[in-house]
Every structure is written in structure tokens, then in C-alpha cells.
N, C-alpha and C positions, 0 to 999 in steps of 0.2 A: 169470896169464899172465906168463911170463918174457921178458926182453929179451936177445937175443944181441948186437945192435948197436943204436946209437941209431936207425937208420932202418928196421930190419926186426924183425919179431917172430916168434918161434916160437909157433905156436898150440897151447896145451895143452888138448886135449879141448873146445875151444870151437867151436860151430857158427856162431856169429854173427861176421860180419866187420864191423869198424867202417867208418863212412863214410870214403871216401878211400883205402881199402886193397883189395887183391886177394889172395885165397888161392891159393897155388901149392904143388905137391907136388914135392919134390926128392929125388934120390938113389935108390938101390936100395930103401931102406925106405920111400920116399915120405913123408918128413917134411913136415909142413904148415907153411908160413911165410906171414906176412902182409907184403906189400910195398906201399909207397906207389904209387898210380896214376901218379904222375909218372914212375916208372921206365919205363913203357910207351913213352915218347917218346925214351928214351936209346938210342943206337946199340949199346952193349954188351948191353943187355937185349933189343933187337930181334934181335940175333944168336942169343941163347938161344931166342927165340920161333921163329925160322926153323929152328933145330935140332929144336925140339919138333914143328913142322909136318912136317919130313922124317921124323922117327922115328915119330910117332903119327898124323899126319894131323889131321883136324878132329874125328874121333869117337874118343873114348877111353873105355874101360869104367869108369874111376874117376869120370867125369863132371866132373872138375876139370882145371885146367891143370897139366900135368906137365912139369917141366923136366928134360931128359935130361943131367944132369951130376952130379958128386959134390957132397956137402954143402960140402966145403972150397972147391971152385971157385965155387959159388954164393955162399958167404959172402964170398969175395974180391971177386967182381964187385959185389955189393951194397955192400961196404965202399968200393970205388972210386966207386960211384955216389953214396954218401952224402956224399962230399967235394966233389961238384960243385955 
């Protein structure tokens, strides 16, 4: 499993999600990232969740949480959150 940033992980063909993390899919290619659960309480991340709700609703065919933004935007937001 490779690390992109200290606080997020890009999941490499792994089905298992470690305790304390959540798998999300990002970008057009639906890359899978593991984020700390603590991000769910952050206003920046809650904005992403609201966008996901508006775009996909609560039922999505992938079965996972999909974030409707580019990889670069997602990485920038998680980088900002990792500094808090």
C-alpha cells in the first residue's frame, strides 16, 4: 500500500479497510483512497459530502462513497485537513 500524503492512503487493490479509516472513490476514474474517520467532522470534508449527496443521492451503483471532484482537488483538501 503506497502513501500519497501522511494522512491519506491510496488503496492498492486492497479490499480491507483498516480500523479508523473510510474508503472513498474520487475523480472520473474512481480512484480509491482511505481517509481517517476524523475527516468526517471537518467542514471542508462535509462540503464534499454534500456535493456527493447532490450528485449521487444516497444510492450509488458502486456501493461506496464517491466524491465528485478531481483527484487534485481531493488531495489539496485532505492536505489542508491533515494540517489541522
